[in-house]
N, C-alpha and C positions, 0 to 999 in steps of 0.2 A: 504493500499499499504506500510506503514511503516513496517508491519510484513513481507511482501514479500521481501522487500529490505534487512532487517536484515537476513532473511534466505538465500537469494542469496549471500550476502556478506560473510556469514559464510562458505558456500560451496566453494566459490572462494578462500577464505583464506586457507581452509584445503586441497583443491585439485587443487591448481594452476598448478602444474606439470602435473597432469592427464588431465586437461582441455587443456593445451598447446599441449600435446601429442595426442590429439584426442581420449582419452580413455573414457572420460566422456562428455556427453552433458546434458545441462539443458534446459528443456522445461517448460515454465510457461504458463499455460492456464488461461486466465481471463474469468470468466463466466459472461460477459456482465455487468461489474461493472458500476454503474451510477455516476462515478466521473472521475478524471483524472489519474487513476491508470496505465492504459496502457502507456500513454504518459510519465509519470514520470519514470516508470520502464525502458522503452526503452531508455530514456535519460540517466539514470544512467548506463545502459549497455554500451552505446556509450562513455560517459564521462570517465568511468573507464576502457574502452577498454577490457571488458570481452570477452573471446573467447568461442565459442560453446554454446551460449545462444540464445534462440529464444523465443519470446512472441507470443502466439496465442490468438488473440482477438476473442473469441467465440461470435457469434451474439445473442445467447440466453443463459439464465441461466436455463439449463435443469437439474441441480443438480450436486452433487459431482461426482458420478460415471460416468455420461455422460461426464463431463469435463475431467476426467481421461482417458476415452476412446479416446477422441479427442487427448490428448497428446500422448497416447500410439501409436496411428495410425501414428503419425509423428516421432516417435522414430526409431532409426536405430540400437540400441544395441541388444546384445544377451539377456541381462537382463534388466528388467524395474523396477525402484524403484519409488514407490509412496510415496511422502514426503509432509506432510502438510506445508502450507506456514507460519503457526504460530509455527515453530520450529527453533531452532538455533543449528547448528552442531558444536560440540566442540572437536572432534577428527576425526581420519581417520577410525573409526570403520565401516563405510558404505563400504569402499573399502575392508576391511577384510571380510565383509559379502558376497561381490561379489566373492571373492576368495574361500570362504567356499562353496558357492553354485556351483561354477565352478568345485570344486574337489569332490563334492558329488552329482553325477547325479541322485541319488535316491530321492533327495529332490526337490520339485517343488516350494515351497513358503517358504520364510524365513523372520520372523519378528525380530524386535530389541527392546532393552530396551529404554524406554523413562523416562525422569525425569521431575518433576514439576519445576516451576520457583524457588521455595525455596530449591531445591536440593533433595527433597524427591523422592522416586521411584514411578512412575506411573504404574498402572496395564496396561500391554501392550499385554496380550493374555487372552484367556478364553476358557471355555467349550461351546460347541454348546448349543443354547437355546432350550432345550427340554421343554416340558410343566412344568416339575418340576422346572427347572431353571427359567422359566418365572414367576412362582409363587414366587420364591425367589426374583426375580427382583422387582416384584410388591410390596413386603413387605420389601424392603430396604436391601435385602441380599448383595447388591453390597458394601454397607458401611462397612460390616464386612469381606470383602475379600472372600465371599463364591462363587462368580461367576468369577471374573477376577483375574489374577495373573501376576506376573513378575518373572519367574524362574531365579535362580542364575547360572544355568548351561545350556549348549546347550541340548535341549531336544525336543521331539515330542509333539506337542500341537494340540488342535482342530482348533483354529483360532488365527490370530494375528491382531493387530490394523492397520487399513488402514493409519494411520498417518505416519507409517514407514513400508512399505510392499514391499519386494523384490520378484519378480517373474520371472520365465523364460518367455521370449517372446513367445516361442512355446506353453507353458501352457496357457498363457493369451489368445492367439489366439484360442486355442482349446476350451476354456471355453466361447469364444465370449465376453470376457471382463466383466465389471461390469454390473449388471442388471439395466438398465436405468429407470425401473419403480420405483426404490427406489431413491427418491430425495436426501436424506442425512441421514446418520446414519444406522448402521447394514449392509451396503453394503459389508463391509469387511468380516463379519461373513458369509454372504450369499455366497460370492465368494469362501471362504475357504470350505464351506459345499459342494458346487458343485465340487470343486477340490477333496475333500475327497471321494465323491460318485463316482468319476471317477478313484479312486485308487491312487490319488496323496498324497504325504506326506508333511505335514506342520511342520516346526520346528521354534524354538525360539532361538535367538542368543543374549546373554546378554552383550557381551563385546563391547559396543558402548555408547558414551556419547552424548546424544541429549536432549535438553530441549524442551518440548512441552507445550506451554502456554495454550492450549485448549480454546474452545469457541471463537477462533479468527474470525470465520465466522458466528457465530450464538450465541444466548443467551440460557440459561439453559432451559427456558420454551419451546422454539422451539425444543430443543434437546429431551426433555422428550416426547412431543407430537409425534414427528416423530419416535422415537424409538418404541413406542407402536403401532403406525400405521403400521410401517414397519414389526414388528413382526407378526402382523395379516396377512399381505401379505405373509410373509415367510412361515407361517404354511399353508396358503391356497395353 
């Protein structure tokens, strides 16, 4: 819950005007946390008098994608931003991303640059995992920057990280959201692949300052196991 509170506070600090003017809404989906997260977050929203924020207490933990789908169904905007709760927003780059997507109707999905807690750049986009790239992943190619990347200019990419993924509502609905058979990890790549197959364009937008702490909802072993399992499902 501390991660979520930090993320929520950073959004409110950066976009207080937009929240007040009903230009942005924040939907927090709790995937059946087994603690007092929902109560603590709702109390914080009330005490700080945050506007346009709602918490959806999902009755089951069906996975990351399923939780995102629940939040998206409740959203009212033309654009939907999926933002991990283990992030801290440090500038108004998200709003610039929205404006860029608004003025570029040929783009369906826009990802943004993420930074590690130490300030270093985090790989935030990548190539689709063909069998060749899967082999590179198996043998540690990710460590050497052979799979994922973080471009320095606005450019077309295969897929963008779900920790910061902006998509048109119309596109998301056409794709029927995230595949809920994927519990966690690779659901972002899979969504972008289906968008690509449908003729949609995916772009990367580097001019945004967001810290992503990573592994805020799971540990490394859980991540590795699920990535390989989900890749098998993706190929199938």
